[in-house]
N, C-alpha and C positions, 0 to 999 in steps of 0.2 A: 584667910583661906581655909576651909574644914575639908577634909579628905573624908570623903563618903566611905569608900572603899578601894582597894588596889588589889592588883594582880600580876603575875608576871605571867609570859605563856610561852611553850615550845608547839611550835606547829608543824605538822606534815615531817614529824623525823621518820625515815625511813631505815627498814631492817629487814633482812634475812633471816628468818628465825625457824626455829623445829616445833611449833606447837601444832597440837591436833590430836583427834580421836583414831585417825587412821594411821595405819603402819606406812602407807606412802609418805603422810605428812611429815613423819618424823626421820624420813630417810633422804627426801628431796628438799623439805622446807618447803617454805611460802614466803611473800613478800608482805609486808605490813606498813601501816601507816599509822604514828601514834601522836596525840595531841592531849599537851597537860597545861592545866591552868591552874595557877596555884594562889589564893588570898593569903595575904599575910599584911601587917601592918607597915607601910611603906613610907611613915611621917620622918623618921630620922635621916633617912636618905635626901630627903630634900634639903637638908641642912649640910650635912658633912659630904656629900659626893664622894662617899666611900664606900667601897665593895663589902667590908665587915658590916655594914649595916641594912645589906640585901641579900637575897638570895642569888647565888652565881649561876647563871645560865649553864657553864661549863659542868658545874657540879652537881648538877640536877640532871642533865642530860646524861652524867655518869652514872647515877642513879638508874635510870631508865634504862640505858644501854647494859647495864649489868643482868639487871631483871629478866630484859629481853632475849639474853642469850641461854638462859636457863631453861631448857624444854619444860612443857606443861603439856596437859592433857586439853587444859580450859583457859581460854582468854581471862575469865573471870578472875582467874587464879591469878594471872601476870599481872593484871590491873591494882589488885588486891596487895600484892608485894612490892608494885612500882609505888603506891601511895604509902604503905609502909617505911618504904625506906625515905622517901622524901621525909614526910613526920619525923621518922627518926634523926635524920641527919639536921634537920629544922625545923624544933618545937616550937618556935614561933609561928609555924604554918597553921592558919586557921580552917582553911578548906581546901581541898583537892579535887578537881575534874580530871578524870583520865578518861580518853576514847582510845581503844585499839582496832583497828580495823585489818581483816585479812582480805587483801587485794582478790585473790582469786579463790574463792572457799568452796571446796570441794561438792558443791550441791546441785549442779546440771542448771543453774541459774545463770542468766546474762544479767549480771549486777555489776556494779561499781566495786562491792564487798561487802562484807559481813562483819558484824563483831559487838563490842561491850563497849557501854559507856557507864563509870561509877563516879558517884559524888559522895567523898569522905571528909569527914569533919573531923577536927583532932579532938579529941575527949580530954586532954588536958589544958585545953583553953577555957 
């Protein structure tokens, strides 16, 4: 059996955070959904069944949580920080997809949300 590619993911992580350009967003905050998909070689863990041979969901969540707690004007900046934190914590990561959606963006539209999606590659691999 040959593994073509392998990923772990965290879906629909919910946060209340204080990102945005408008003063009111910095005061009252907003609700966000975050999705992350991490590509990395998973072949060792198939043999070992050991958490040290994979990426801990809990540790990945902590990177995301810490970066979501830091107020920023732009979601692009937050997503970039999340990607940097994950890759710095796990150099074995090959790629990271990060999606951050603001649930109720202040733009007068009837929508589920607006946000940003980044696809990052680890230049070290």
